[in-house]
VOGU-3710 file (C-alpha; in Angstrom, 3 decimals, decimal comma):
1> xxxxxxxxxx> 55,103/53,816/61,897  57,604/54,930/64,543  57,457/58,335/66,087  59,932/60,796/64,667  59,419/63,702/67,091  62,354/62,903/69,388  64,490/62,006/66,393  63,924/65,378/64,710  64,653/67,116/68,009  67,992/65,282/68,189
11> xxxxxxxxxx> 68,823/66,203/64,598  67,962/69,852/65,256  70,167/69,893/68,365  73,091/68,391/66,435  72,627/70,957/63,689  72,601/73,856/66,119  75,697/72,556/67,806  77,498/72,156/64,470  76,593/75,723/63,485  78,000/77,065/66,727
21> xxxxxxxxxx> 81,202/75,077/66,365  81,732/76,447/62,861  81,939/80,077/64,054  85,360/81,601/63,972  86,483/82,986/67,285  89,078/85,731/67,078  89,275/86,295/70,788  91,559/84,379/73,122  90,475/81,721/75,569  90,525/84,218/78,451
31> xxxxxxxxxx> 87,810/86,334/76,839  85,542/83,426/75,982  84,304/83,224/79,575  82,890/86,749/79,302  80,601/85,879/76,403  76,930/85,724/77,327  75,394/82,309/76,680  71,809/83,219/77,403  70,857/82,661/73,780  72,346/79,158/73,817
41> xxxxxxxxxx> 70,634/77,369/76,698  71,268/73,776/75,603  75,046/73,601/75,312  77,998/75,369/76,842  80,672/76,784/74,552  83,683/74,474/74,109  87,314/75,489/74,145  88,792/77,218/71,134  90,274/75,185/68,294  91,130/75,951/64,695
51> xxxxxxxxxx> 88,510/76,082/61,993  90,084/73,196/60,095  89,426/70,896/63,035  85,778/71,961/63,140  85,541/71,483/59,386  86,752/67,883/59,737  84,494/66,909/62,646  81,335/68,850/61,832  80,221/67,014/58,684  80,212/63,422/59,950
61> xxxxxxxxxx> 78,555/64,293/63,286  75,125/63,096/62,072  76,640/60,216/60,118  78,454/58,714/63,093  75,390/56,610/63,797  74,397/54,474/60,834  70,944/53,870/62,282  70,261/57,595/62,729  71,453/58,440/59,217  69,487/55,578/57,639
71> xxxxxxxxxx> 66,360/56,525/59,569  66,669/60,164/58,563  67,059/59,276/54,870  64,130/56,841/54,953  61,883/59,485/56,531  62,910/61,905/53,788  62,180/59,248/51,154  58,674/58,580/52,524  57,808/62,260/52,665  56,104/64,002/49,690
81> xxxxxxxxxx> 58,584/64,434/46,830  61,018/62,318/48,817  63,027/61,088/45,853  63,540/64,612/44,614  64,704/65,688/48,072  67,190/62,824/48,293  68,529/63,677/44,844  69,091/67,286/45,855  70,730/66,183/49,118  73,113/63,885/47,239
91> xxxxxxxxxx> 74,106/66,679/44,851  74,678/69,367/47,474  76,408/67,570/50,380  79,373/65,252/49,919  78,942/63,720/53,352  75,378/62,680/52,512  76,093/61,815/48,878  76,887/58,109/49,170  74,251/57,235/51,846  71,590/59,217/49,965
101> xxxxxxxxxx> 72,428/57,533/46,653  72,290/54,103/48,288  68,780/54,768/49,612  67,663/56,425/46,371  68,803/53,555/44,094  68,040/50,725/46,491  64,616/50,039/44,977  63,565/50,751/41,375  60,096/50,312/39,904  61,322/50,467/36,288
111> xxxxxxxxxx> 64,383/49,908/34,086  64,202/53,433/32,649  66,477/55,058/35,311  69,184/52,499/34,565  68,904/52,949/30,795  69,131/56,720/31,214  72,671/56,259/32,570  73,959/55,517/29,055  75,169/58,491/27,007  72,309/60,302/25,303
121> xxxxxxxxxx> 74,002/59,882/21,921  73,257/56,136/22,056  69,486/56,516/22,505  66,978/56,951/19,741  65,309/59,632/21,852  67,224/61,079/24,766  64,072/61,863/26,759  62,754/58,327/26,323  65,735/56,001/26,734  63,546/52,894/26,752
131> xxxxxxxxxx> 62,797/53,126/23,016  66,137/51,555/22,059  69,694/52,301/20,955  70,971/53,889/17,782  74,161/51,797/18,005  75,574/49,231/20,363  77,024/50,513/23,675  80,797/50,638/23,876  82,725/49,450/26,961  83,282/53,066/28,058
141> xxxxxxxxxx> 79,553/53,837/27,992  78,860/51,149/30,640  80,752/52,976/33,413  77,811/54,734/35,086  75,516/51,755/34,568  77,926/49,483/36,404  78,522/52,021/39,202  74,867/52,675/40,009  73,801/49,111/39,221  75,697/47,877/42,273
151> xxxxxxxxxx> 73,319/49,892/44,499  70,133/48,292/43,144  68,702/45,603/45,446  65,056/45,514/44,336  63,797/45,792/40,753  60,280/45,769/39,293  59,462/45,386/35,592  55,940/45,819/34,183  55,398/44,915/30,555  51,979/46,593/30,496
161> xxxxxxxxxx> 53,581/50,040/30,948  55,365/49,628/27,596  58,131/52,028/28,625  60,975/49,681/27,614  61,099/48,248/24,095  61,784/44,561/23,607  64,831/45,213/21,391  66,705/46,698/24,352  67,146/43,372/26,164  69,090/41,512/23,396
171> xxxxxxxxxx> 71,466/44,475/23,101  72,122/44,457/26,843  72,598/40,671/26,796  75,061/40,752/23,905  77,239/43,699/24,971  77,185/43,482/28,787  80,725/43,889/30,170  80,237/41,375/33,008  78,148/38,317/33,752  75,766/40,053/36,223
181> xxxxxxxxxx> 74,399/43,486/35,354  73,043/43,983/38,901  75,378/41,956/41,167  73,660/42,942/44,445  70,083/42,342/43,276  68,141/40,368/45,914  64,444/40,747/44,960  62,987/40,758/41,451  59,346/41,429/40,525  58,348/40,641/36,920
191> xxxxxxxxxx> 54,917/41,415/35,434  54,382/40,027/31,940  51,566/39,624/29,424  53,359/37,433/26,853  55,873/34,626/27,004  58,656/36,682/25,281  58,135/39,354/27,922  58,411/36,712/30,612  61,580/35,247/29,095  63,352/38,617/29,407
201> xxxxxxxxxx> 63,763/37,948/33,102  66,725/35,671/32,273  68,886/38,778/31,886  68,657/39,464/35,645  68,422/35,929/37,080  71,457/35,169/39,257  72,437/33,034/42,213  72,279/36,069/44,549  68,499/36,430/44,288  66,549/35,812/47,498
211> xxxxxxxxxx> 63,075/36,627/46,177  61,290/36,249/42,805  57,720/37,437/42,124  55,976/36,529/38,857  52,666/38,106/37,825  51,189/36,753/34,578  48,367/38,800/33,094  48,182/37,021/29,738  46,237/33,984/28,636  48,904/31,831/26,951
221> xxxxxxxxxx> 52,350/30,946/28,235  53,894/27,967/26,478  56,618/25,903/28,134  55,869/27,388/31,553  57,119/24,207/33,250  60,586/24,394/31,719  60,791/28,127/32,384  59,987/27,768/36,092  62,376/24,836/36,398  65,198/26,873/34,848
231> xxxxxxxxxx> 64,538/29,824/37,181  64,534/27,607/40,278  67,719/25,809/39,225  69,561/29,120/38,718  68,519/30,591/42,089  69,709/28,143/44,775  69,441/30,753/47,573  65,802/31,605/46,836  63,790/32,072/50,042  60,726/33,915/48,695
241> xxxxxxxxxx> 58,630/32,945/45,677  55,421/34,491/44,321  53,197/33,309/41,464  50,101/35,399/40,709  47,788/34,768/37,755  44,030/34,931/37,471  43,935/32,830/34,275  47,036/30,621/34,080  46,824/27,592/36,362  49,747/26,190/38,303
251> xxxxxxxxxx> 51,675/23,519/36,349  51,025/19,904/37,250  54,698/19,423/38,127  54,867/22,544/40,306  55,787/20,588/43,457  58,594/18,750/41,646  59,862/22,027/40,218  60,029/23,602/43,695  61,772/20,624/45,293  65,342/22,112/45,090
261> xxxxxxxxxx> 64,379/25,059/47,348  61,990/23,356/49,776  64,459/23,509/52,653  65,214/27,222/52,168  61,734/28,497/51,239  60,457/30,998/53,840  57,808/33,047/52,003  55,287/31,751/49,468  52,606/33,645/47,525  50,193/31,632/45,366
271> xxxxxxxxxx> 47,194/33,228/43,705  46,299/31,050/40,733  43,879/28,274/39,827  44,994/25,039/41,450  46,759/26,614/44,428  44,162/25,373/46,950  44,175/21,637/46,364  44,752/18,647/48,597  48,138/17,929/47,028  49,281/21,536/47,394
281> xxxxxxxxxx> 48,031/21,565/50,992  50,093/18,521/51,924  53,143/20,058/50,268  52,777/23,415/52,069  52,295/21,712/55,423  55,529/19,758/54,872  57,681/22,855/54,237  60,043/23,030/57,256  60,918/26,751/57,298  57,795/28,406/55,886
291> xxxxxxxxxx> 57,155/31,682/57,743  54,989/33,712/55,363  52,045/32,433/53,302  49,711/34,272/50,929  46,771/32,326/49,492  43,778/33,336/47,401  40,601/31,505/48,495  38,287/33,421/46,186  35,589/31,210/44,715  36,612/28,221/46,845
301> xxxxxxxxxx> 33,990/26,407/48,942  34,545/25,346/52,534  34,977/21,725/51,384  38,079/22,784/49,425  39,590/24,127/52,655  38,792/20,843/54,394  40,523/18,826/51,686  43,452/21,256/51,838  44,188/20,172/55,420  43,024/16,544/55,084
311> xxxxxxxxxx> 45,507/13,757/55,767  46,666/11,601/52,839  44,172/8,861/52,005  41,260/10,337/54,024  38,080/12,063/52,961  34,965/13,523/54,509  31,345/13,485/53,388  31,717/17,100/52,349  34,895/16,633/50,346  34,874/16,110/46,607
321> xxxxxxxxxx> 36,768/12,791/46,843  34,298/11,097/49,198  31,910/8,316/48,119  29,774/8,720/51,254  26,674/10,822/50,867  26,537/11,448/54,618  22,829/10,550/54,912  22,991/7,143/56,620  26,559/7,058/57,941  27,249/10,557/59,145
331> xxxxxxxxxx> 28,459/9,545/62,600  30,571/6,680/61,300  32,182/8,844/58,622  32,980/11,558/61,136  34,551/8,989/63,446  36,692/7,558/60,657  37,846/11,009/59,572  38,753/12,106/63,082  40,699/8,874/63,697  42,679/9,316/60,473
341> xxxxxxxxxx> 43,408/12,913/61,356  44,766/11,846/64,753  47,047/9,298/63,131  48,260/11,942/60,704  48,999/14,418/63,485  51,023/11,855/65,377  53,537/11,730/62,573  53,632/15,426/61,619  53,385/18,623/63,607  50,431/20,974/63,611
351> xxxxxxxxxx> 49,621/22,405/60,166  51,692/25,474/59,317  53,115/25,622/62,838  55,961/27,990/61,907  53,934/30,756/60,235  54,438/34,330/61,408  52,740/36,149/58,508  49,502/35,036/56,843  47,540/36,697/54,039  44,208/35,254/52,889
361> xxxxxxxxxx> 41,770/36,459/50,256  38,180/35,455/49,587  34,889/35,282/51,414  34,851/35,781/55,167  33,269/32,376/55,827  35,981/30,568/53,828  38,707/32,530/55,610  37,164/31,624/58,967  37,151/27,930/58,019  40,841/28,183/57,111
371> xxxxxxxxxx> 41,800/29,944/60,365  40,020/27,324/62,462  42,458/24,639/61,330  45,711/26,415/62,186  47,130/27,771/65,414  50,575/29,229/64,705  52,045/32,206/66,613  51,039/34,742/63,979  52,555/38,200/64,157  50,958/39,632/61,043
381> xxxxxxxxxx> 47,554/38,866/59,524  46,137/40,296/56,299  42,584/39,659/55,073  41,497/40,671/51,572  37,696/40,603/51,497  34,822/41,934/49,433  33,883/45,575/49,875  31,287/46,464/51,006  30,702/43,312/53,091  27,403/41,574/52,462
391> xxxxxxxxxx> 27,205/39,279/55,504  27,604/40,920/58,892  27,102/37,601/60,706  30,259/36,184/59,134  32,292/39,015/60,680  30,669/38,460/64,065  32,033/34,908/63,973  35,395/35,860/62,558  36,394/38,523/65,100  36,193/36,306/68,229
401> xxxxxxxxxx> 38,076/33,512/66,434  40,897/35,850/65,351  41,219/37,532/68,745  41,075/34,350/70,829  43,300/32,224/68,601  46,026/34,759/67,695  45,609/37,516/70,298  48,640/36,405/72,327  51,075/37,019/69,428  49,368/39,231/66,820
411> xxxxxxxxxx> 51,094/42,611/66,383  49,851/43,712/62,943  46,495/43,276/61,215  45,194/44,613/57,932  41,756/44,299/56,319  41,809/45,381/52,651  39,439/45,384/49,704  39,604/42,667/47,078  38,609/45,140/44,348  41,402/45,283/41,795
421> xxxxxxxxxx> 43,080/48,669/41,735  43,086/49,369/45,463  41,530/52,795/45,601  38,005/52,117/44,455  36,950/55,674/45,132  38,761/56,847/42,014  36,525/54,942/39,624  33,150/54,510/41,331  30,163/56,802/41,273  28,152/55,346/44,172
431> xxxxxxxxxx> 26,085/57,893/46,079  24,320/55,747/48,701  25,968/54,725/51,922  26,219/50,993/52,606  24,058/49,472/55,269  26,512/46,822/56,513  29,923/47,220/58,200  32,516/44,806/59,504  31,102/44,799/63,063  34,220/45,759/65,033
441> xxxxxxxxxx> 32,108/45,812/68,194  32,581/42,012/68,375  36,348/42,336/68,824  37,925/40,877/71,952  41,225/42,030/73,477  44,334/42,096/71,312  46,882/43,253/73,901  49,945/43,181/71,615  48,443/44,717/68,476  50,509/47,700/67,276
451> xxxxxxxxxx> 49,299/48,230/63,703  45,632/48,021/62,741  44,547/48,977/59,215  41,050/48,829/57,749  41,149/49,965/54,117  37,621/49,426/52,806  36,654/52,517/50,799  33,007/51,469/50,573  32,572/50,670/54,272  31,688/53,988/55,892
461> xxxxxxxxxx> 29,625/52,669/58,794  32,141/53,218/61,599  30,350/54,206/64,781  31,523/55,719/68,039  30,913/52,380/69,746  33,414/50,675/67,433  35,978/53,384/68,191  35,522/52,810/71,907  35,794/49,032/71,538  39,020/49,379/69,523
471> xxxxxxxxxx> 40,486/51,635/72,217  39,683/49,088/74,919  40,826/46,008/72,994  44,026/47,471/71,517  45,714/49,610/74,205  49,171/49,345/72,538  48,140/50,323/69,031  50,524/52,807/67,397  49,335/53,008/63,806  45,568/53,053/63,167
481> xxxxxxxxxx> 43,730/53,297/59,837  39,926/53,310/59,686  38,824/53,672/56,060  40,670/56,950/55,387  39,520/57,285/51,746  35,811/56,832/52,385  33,673/59,663/51,102  30,241/60,938/52,040  27,947/62,697/49,571  26,249/65,889/50,670
491> xxxxxxxxxx> 22,901/64,084/50,864  24,202/61,464/53,314  24,533/63,797/56,298  28,270/63,317/56,802  30,301/60,874/58,911  28,874/59,546/62,137  31,958/60,070/64,287  33,325/63,439/65,424  36,596/64,575/66,922  35,191/64,057/70,401
501> xxxxxxxxxx> 34,408/60,438/69,409  38,168/59,924/69,292  38,557/60,634/73,024  38,669/56,903/73,947  41,635/56,448/71,602  43,368/59,484/73,074  42,834/58,338/76,660  43,495/54,573/76,325  46,043/54,330/73,506  49,049/56,089/74,981
511> xxxxxxxxxx> 51,375/54,969/72,111  49,191/56,083/69,197  51,237/58,327/66,883  49,450/58,012/63,470  45,681/58,141/62,971  43,816/57,901/59,648  40,062/58,432/59,976  37,203/60,359/58,359  35,312/62,554/60,869  32,688/65,238/61,005
521> xxxxxxxxxx> 34,767/67,945/62,682  32,690/70,037/65,080  33,641/72,388/67,933  34,434/70,737/71,258  32,272/71,038/74,332  33,363/72,856/77,486  33,932/69,636/79,423  36,381/68,353/76,815  38,348/71,607/76,664  38,646/71,752/80,455
531> xxxxxxxxxx> 39,714/68,114/80,862  43,416/67,539/81,400  43,127/63,812/80,655  41,764/64,366/77,153  45,228/64,821/75,732  47,606/62,621/73,700  51,282/63,465/73,851  52,195/60,764/71,285  49,845/61,700/68,392  51,913/63,502/65,738
541> xxxxxxxxxx> 50,188/62,632/62,425  46,503/62,932/61,494  44,967/62,124/58,103  41,310/63,096/57,819  40,654/62,136/54,170  37,251/63,483/52,987  36,300/64,743/56,441  33,799/67,521/56,928  34,611/70,808/58,696  32,425/73,864/59,282
551> xxxxxxxxxx> 34,285/76,077/61,766  38,044/75,849/61,127  39,031/78,003/64,135  37,060/75,968/66,670  38,404/72,765/65,158  41,963/74,105/65,398  41,483/74,916/69,084  40,115/71,437/69,758  42,989/69,746/67,916  45,593/71,808/69,781
561> xxxxxxxxxx> 44,010/70,610/73,015  43,642/66,911/72,063  47,055/66,551/70,397  49,510/69,190/71,625  52,393/67,633/69,614  50,491/67,267/66,342  52,917/68,038/63,495  51,082/66,952/60,367  47,455/67,296/59,266  46,606/65,898/55,828
571> xxxxxxxxxx> 43,443/65,438/53,802  42,349/64,465/50,282  42,971/67,570/48,203  42,775/66,116/44,667  39,995/67,906/42,831  39,562/65,055/40,333  38,840/62,528/43,103  35,157/61,501/43,386  33,606/62,822/46,568  35,799/65,919/46,731
581> xxxxxxxxxx> 34,125/68,940/48,299  36,076/72,147/47,816  34,570/73,884/50,863  35,769/71,175/53,242  39,195/71,108/51,599  39,581/74,876/52,081  38,507/74,540/55,720  41,153/71,926/56,439  43,722/74,124/54,734  42,904/76,886/57,242
591> xxxxxxxxxx> 43,215/74,391/60,082  46,660/73,279/58,875  47,827/76,906/58,579  46,666/78,021/62,030  47,466/74,884/64,017  51,280/75,387/64,400  50,861/78,903/65,793  48,068/77,955/68,147  49,971/74,876/69,277  52,977/76,993/70,267
601> xxxxxxxxxx> 50,716/79,368/72,178  49,095/76,504/74,067  52,525/75,067/74,858  53,606/78,381/76,420  50,418/78,459/78,489  51,058/74,942/79,771  54,627/75,802/80,714  53,363/78,794/82,687  50,702/76,697/84,384  53,292/74,172/85,501
611> xxxxxxxxxx> 55,248/76,824/87,524  53,857/76,724/91,104  52,946/80,048/92,848  54,442/80,051/96,396  52,370/82,095/98,896  54,143/83,765/101,875  53,687/81,781/105,126  51,479/83,142/107,948  53,259/84,002/111,274  51,368/83,066/114,498
621> xxxxxxxxxx> 52,646/83,406/118,098  51,625/80,653/120,485  52,783/79,248/123,849  52,901/75,611/124,941  52,881/74,224/128,512  55,849/71,837/128,672  55,339/70,541/132,249  56,492/66,920/132,499  53,864/64,569/134,001  55,121/61,244/135,400
631> xxxxxxxxxx> 53,504/58,501/133,357  51,917/55,341/134,838  53,943/52,266/133,997  52,394/48,765/133,864  54,328/45,511/133,306  52,517/42,722/131,539  53,698/39,467/130,053  52,166/36,848/127,817  53,374/33,247/127,595  53,045/31,985/124,059
641> xxxxxxxxxx> 53,805/28,391/123,162  53,261/27,364/119,595  51,639/24,097/118,706  53,988/21,786/116,853  53,003/19,030/114,486  55,262/16,508/112,808  54,351/14,985/109,518  56,270/12,924/107,016  55,507/11,856/103,486  57,108/8,858/101,866
651> xxxxxxxxxx> 57,726/9,331/98,185  58,877/6,547/95,982  59,167/7,215/92,273  57,964/4,697/89,792  60,880/3,353/87,839  60,394/1,771/84,475  63,212/-0,010/82,746  62,920/-0,364/79,028  65,449/-1,919/76,764  65,423/-2,223/73,061
661> xxxxxxxxxx> 67,423/-4,889/71,282  68,588/-3,675/67,990  70,431/-6,062/65,720  71,012/-4,921/62,221  70,385/-7,502/59,496  73,481/-8,744/57,799  73,926/-10,444/54,483  76,936/-11,949/52,742  77,188/-12,002/49,037  79,934/-13,136/46,717
671> xxxxxxxxxx> 80,497/-12,879/43,007  82,557/-15,443/41,048  84,331/-13,950/38,135  86,293/-16,248/35,750  87,517/-14,874/32,437  86,640/-16,781/29,258  89,761/-18,010/27,462  90,098/-19,619/24,042  93,018/-21,254/22,243  93,319/-21,086/18,503
681> xxxxxxxxxx> 96,080/-22,220/16,131  96,738/-21,139/12,598  98,637/-23,230/10,059  100,799/-21,108/7,787  102,800/-22,771/4,996  104,615/-20,506/2,553  104,066/-21,196/-1,091  107,185/-21,847/-3,090  107,651/-21,702/-6,865  110,534/-22,311/-9,227
691> xxxxxxxxxx> 110,784/-20,459/-12,484  113,384/-20,429/-15,261  114,109/-17,574/-17,544  115,912/-17,760/-20,877  118,548/-15,075/-20,671  120,502/-15,731/-23,864  122,066/-12,430/-24,920  121,769/-11,133/-28,434  125,260/-10,623/-29,743  125,939/-7,718/-32,023
701> xxxxxxxxxx> 129,402/-6,865/-33,249  129,337/-3,426/-34,729  132,312/-1,927/-36,405  133,520/1,402/-35,105  136,178/3,515/-36,719  138,318/5,038/-34,012  140,676/6,957/-36,224  140,918/10,725/-35,847  139,881/12,769/-38,804  142,283/15,444/-39,817
711> xxxxxxxxxx> 141,043/18,112/-42,123  144,495/19,369/-43,020  145,882/15,994/-43,923  145,335/14,914/-47,413  142,731/12,289/-47,911  143,994/8,758/-48,322  142,506/6,178/-50,508  140,868/3,108/-48,740  141,006/1,020/-51,735  143,962/-0,702/-50,190
721> xxxxxxxxxx> 142,950/-3,874/-48,348  143,955/-4,272/-44,593  143,752/-7,929/-43,461  144,530/-7,362/-39,735  141,371/-5,404/-39,012  138,926/-8,385/-39,057  141,179/-11,090/-37,661  140,892/-10,029/-34,019  137,016/-9,921/-33,796  136,877/-13,230/-35,577
731> xxxxxxxxxx> 139,090/-14,815/-32,980  136,869/-13,483/-30,155  133,782/-14,942/-31,773  135,394/-18,306/-32,095  136,351/-18,291/-28,444  132,836/-17,351/-27,409  131,315/-20,176/-29,483  133,805/-22,630/-28,073  132,964/-21,520/-24,526  129,232/-21,915/-25,103
741> xxxxxxxxxx> 129,541/-25,360/-26,731  132,232/-26,830/-24,512  131,406/-25,291/-21,113  127,894/-23,742/-20,859  125,873/-26,483/-22,551  127,463/-29,402/-20,638  126,701/-27,648/-17,322  123,164/-26,458/-18,223  121,645/-29,886/-19,000  122,612/-31,602/-15,662
751> xxxxxxxxxx> 121,606/-28,567/-13,618  118,174/-28,542/-15,307  117,608/-32,227/-14,503  118,689/-31,683/-10,872  116,343/-28,704/-10,495  113,301/-30,678/-11,671  114,182/-33,531/-9,313  114,426/-31,209/-6,273  111,095/-29,604/-7,138  109,266/-32,936/-6,995
761> xxxxxxxxxx> 111,069/-33,810/-3,782  109,798/-30,625/-2,005  106,170/-31,479/-2,764  106,383/-34,589/-0,556  108,136/-32,797/2,292  106,165/-32,970/5,677  104,166/-29,902/6,686  105,532/-27,575/9,369  103,388/-26,694/12,503  101,904/-23,246/12,761
771> xxxxxxxxxx> 103,644/-22,672/16,054  107,079/-23,384/14,545  109,032/-20,369/13,475  109,894/-20,140/9,811  113,258/-18,538/9,251  113,260/-15,622/6,944  116,462/-15,836/4,958  117,697/-12,629/3,414  118,698/-12,755/-0,238  122,206/-11,873/-1,317
781> xxxxxxxxxx> 122,854/-10,918/-4,877  126,132/-11,104/-6,761  126,634/-10,094/-10,280  129,204/-11,180/-12,878  129,571/-9,325/-16,078  131,541/-10,149/-19,207  131,870/-7,688/-22,025  133,418/-7,854/-25,375  134,144/-4,967/-27,497  133,108/-1,369/-26,862
791> xxxxxxxxxx> 129,484/-1,792/-27,777  128,058/-2,668/-24,258  126,981/-5,715/-22,405  127,856/-9,128/-23,759  126,195/-10,991/-20,881  125,484/-10,814/-17,216  125,056/-13,575/-14,676  123,128/-12,995/-11,405  123,454/-15,422/-8,534  120,685/-15,549/-5,851
801> xxxxxxxxxx> 121,933/-17,416/-2,814  119,786/-18,368/0,220  121,883/-19,065/3,254  120,664/-21,035/6,197  120,213/-24,701/5,168  121,186/-27,501/2,919  117,862/-27,270/1,143  118,189/-23,635/0,293  118,095/-23,286/-3,481  120,318/-20,951/-5,407
811> xxxxxxxxxx> 119,435/-19,523/-8,733  121,682/-17,857/-11,265  120,400/-15,839/-14,104  122,109/-14,238/-17,017  121,048/-10,793/-18,128  121,875/-9,021/-21,357  121,215/-5,408/-22,211  120,324/-3,730/-25,397  120,455/0,024/-25,598  121,082/0,194/-21,821
821> xxxxxxxxxx> 117,870/-1,754/-20,776  118,632/-5,134/-19,081  116,365/-8,169/-19,596  116,384/-11,778/-18,483  117,521/-14,294/-21,099  118,039/-17,550/-19,198  117,904/-19,093/-15,725  119,791/-21,845/-14,064  118,931/-23,410/-10,729  121,366/-25,300/-8,577
831> xxx> 121,670/-26,209/-4,954  124,494/-24,767/-2,892  125,376/-25,483/0,720
//
């Protein structure tokens, strides 16, 4: 971690200057020069200006530099109760409000803070907003959620905590006011035990995500292939992907699922069955931009690592795909394998050549076999091994390999325990010290290493020789952790190293600012206290864990001498932690209380010692004889002629001319397309029919009295006979009979014979072609009526004429009506031109 001493000094100076500028000055500018400035040695007083100007420029003085403000807020966040301090800072200072809120809401480890932004009236229980809603959120209740949701960039959800009910997610999905609840979310970590819990991640999946981490702790996840495929398709900008499961194996189509993001994938974490296979190895080696890789090699033999890096189609006697036992053809098999590997390397680059961060877990021998086959410029290396280590010889082989192969680029290294839970000291009850360490005496120089962490709670065998070797091999280390949570029972005798054992680190590591180590604090010897070289100006933080201390005052004096700028001393003070000894904890509390005062006193003594004491010079009177004596002069000369040699070298470069004839193959192809045509004809002859209808009218001659009845007139007797009343109808009937007999019947018989003759003639008429057009002749109707009397229709003749040809027939029909309903009585057919 970077040193914050100079940074805090700068912040303090800016604060003091702002406080001085905020003072009101009632005197004029002429009297300001008379003010004594002995109490303000760092800055001179500026010219007078109004308070409003100071009020405008004082607040953003620290915020003018974004880097300084961000660094200050991050240091506050990492300090104890950092989130509470940032919350108070955001509520009390408007200038710091927005930057503090951005840092405070940038990373969330739960959804509960976001759900608490809804009004309390919507929750079932206001103190536990994750239990669900009483009613659906209204659009107005989403205001704070949307405002603070834009600040969230990292989100972690853990189903095992059970702090958010499953019914909350459908409500958020149904009533969300916009498509993305967290529009600026870039990294999402999802820990699930069931498939429904895993499917809830769809609420936060968006195309702005750059990293997705899935941790499956359950035993059954159906349709995992389709789920992963959907997540990858919806996150096209994904550059980091993590899949961790100790039970669920990787899907068979995992490589096909990851194909859309192969070109953009930079970080990959795989810790599941099936992650270390030959097919997965070939796929990882082919990733073009892979920079960070995390693999779990636990339970894998060395042959699995060999097949992981094997070329396609090759095998070794030790691999699982080989048919060679290796008994009779060991040399031949080795030769074949090496030749295939050379051919493979000609086509592709070195395996994992672009890696800068590598994390491996498993046995030390398997990790060593993996590291032998790669040679990338690693900057960060993390090894997760068993604790305590059981094979010290494996570490003696691993350290030289790591230092020689990655020493030119490695800047950070961490060795952690593979025990699940991290801090094993919270749950173990071991009382015996282990007999095997990680043999750090076999380390070779790591000149660029800046961070070195060894977090093995069970490995307490750290000797003074290992401390000295670390100081010599890592001169630029800045952050050093050496099993800070290790504990030593009272029967073990305490840690082997003391504060004076840290002198090599203090002398050689001039950039060391944070040290975490468990020591047996004892008073320093006289030689150490009198040495001016046994001092580290850069060490500002010291964590002693379960260290032992017997004389707090002597230890305080020694610490003030070794680290004059030491600001923080911490130790394990939890009483419920196994290995806690209250007497040692109280002693370190006394050291932490007295160290600041003693450090200031020692600083004043050093300042006084730096001031030189000038002694008055001694005055002596002496005389000097200044008589000039003529010197003896001698002239000498030397002739020097250099030897010359002439040489010439004729150089003629070898010229090779190479030409390559490239002629692309050409091909001509043609396609003949001819449409299929067909000709068809249809013969259409209209059917014709002739019909005759008898339309003889029924004649009725009723007698109607048209005389007007008069009631007042006297009634006359009809007994008198009137002969003129029946003469006129009788005459009309005679005329009608004469017309029918003399005119209608003579014309009807010839027309009937002519009609039958024309009908037979049309049957033998030649057929007309289907392509000929048949004229459609409209029908014209004309009607002749003749009436007699006042009783209605006597007869009606209808003529149907077809114009357009000499052969067009014409029919005439006579209609008669009875009670107003016409009907056909007869039909006559004749030809008309």
